[in-house]
C-alpha positions, 0 to 999 in steps of 0.5 A: 725278467726283462728282455732287451733287443740289441741292434747293431744298426751300423752293421746291418746298414753296411751289410746292406751296402755289401749286399747291394755291391754283390747284387744279393737283393736283386734278380735275375742275374745282373751284369755291371756294364757302363754304370748300369746293372743289366738284367737278362730278360728273354735274351735281351737286357733291361737297364736299371739305374745305379743304386743310390744311398737310399737303396742301401739304407732302405735295404738295411732299415728293412732288414733291421725292422723285419729282424726286430719284428721276428725277434719280438714275435718269437721272444717277446722283447720289452725294449729296443737298444739301437747301437751305432759306430762312431770311429773307434778307440782301436784305431788309436791302439792299432793304427792299421785297424780296418785300414784296408776297409777305410782305403776301399771306402775312399773310392766308394762314391756312396759312402758319405751319403750313406753316413749322412742318412745313418745320422738322420736315422740316429737323430730320428730314433733319439728324438722321435722314439723311446728306443735307447740309442747308444753312440759315442765318439771312439766307441763301436756298436759292438763295444756298447752291446757287449758292455750292455750284456755284461751290465744286465746279466740278470736279464736277457739280451738278444743281439741282432747282427750279422757280425760273427764276433758277437758269437763270443757273447753267447751265454745263458743270458745272451742270444744272437740272431743273424738276420741274413742267415736266419739263424739263432745262436743259443748256448744249447745249440744253433736254431733256424728261424722257426726255432727248430735245430738248424741242421748241420748242412744248413749251418755249414752252407750259410755261415761255414761253422763246423765246430763243436758238433754234439750228437744227440739221439733226438736231433742228430748233429747239434752244433754248439756255439763256442765263444772261446774259439770265436775269440781265439780264432780271431786273435790267431788268424785275424780278420779280413780288412780288420786286423792282421794274423798273429799265428805263424805260417803253417798254422791255419784254421784246420790245425788251430782247430784241432789243437783247440779241440784237444784243450776241451771246453775253454770259457771265453773269460780264460782266452788270453796269452795264458792259454799257451801255458796249458798242455794237451795233445800233439796238435796243441803242443805244435801250436805252443811250440810255434808261438814264440815271443814275437807271435805271442805279442801279436796275439796279445795285441789281437786279444785287446782288439778282439775280446769284447769283454776285455776293453781297456778300463778307460774305454769301459768307463766311457761306455758306462757313462754313455749307457748310464746317461741314456738310461737315466730316468731323470733324463728320459722324456717319453715320446708320444705319437710314435706311429705318426713319427715313424710314418713321417720318417718313412715318407721322407726316406722312401720306405713304403713297406715299413710304412705299410707295417706301421701297426707292427713296427711302431709298438716296438719303438714305443716301449721305454727303458724301465717300463 
């Protein structure tokens, strides 16, 4: 059975932008003053120039390559699939989709430079490596990744991303690796980077996930991913800067979670409006009572936007065309000299650490689909 390493490149690079904004990758404590990051140093301050687009993408690419290396070390992947956003069909379906995020980016003087370097990274992967690269107008990276897992159910997929939406895809053939929290999501539990059970305190601290705690004698509290809850929670509560909530006022996460737990285990494939026809305990009955037709219509809308295994048929057809084209053996040209190509890219984009690890990284980009 082959194992694919699926990477949401757009997520990791933009997550790096968020990290730079919050100074997560610099030390010691910075203070933004007059366009500089001022670092306390022995009672004084040292001026550090403002971050650049190259700083952002450099951090994102380092995270990407290091995450790939960790996954290849632990899980012996056969092929890398790199996915990129290119607008979204969701904006046509729901014009306010990610509206607040788009408005924030209007004032971000780095974002266009970041997009330009992302385009260069896409071009490099497409022409200088044997990675499968997926990008198509109107399709987001998570659409490609979700569809890939659906089309390769007899093989194993490992998703590298910090996006919590992917947790709905956890299954017997799909694993999630969050490189920032250094946590692995599998059907039988949540693991740390050393492949041991992640303790409850660590999971709560790093990602705030407290659901589905299964007590075992050997490991204590084992937290199980709940794909159905991932979809239901987003459809009901929305997601900041992405989609608005459908849940009526007075129904927050705590109340919804209690009601959901009363239903027992619900497969992700069964999460839609029909779930409100089910009967359970008093918390769930209160939720059913408050979700009138107006809120159910909003819930229906959010299911379309949130459920990665239920895209509209025309979107699925578009995604399938892109995947088939990218993996068509008659169209593939196997590239040679991958190490040299990576070295050149690193030189052009000021990535010395990746260049130094060329013997580690180049083989991961050399394996072609179908090898």
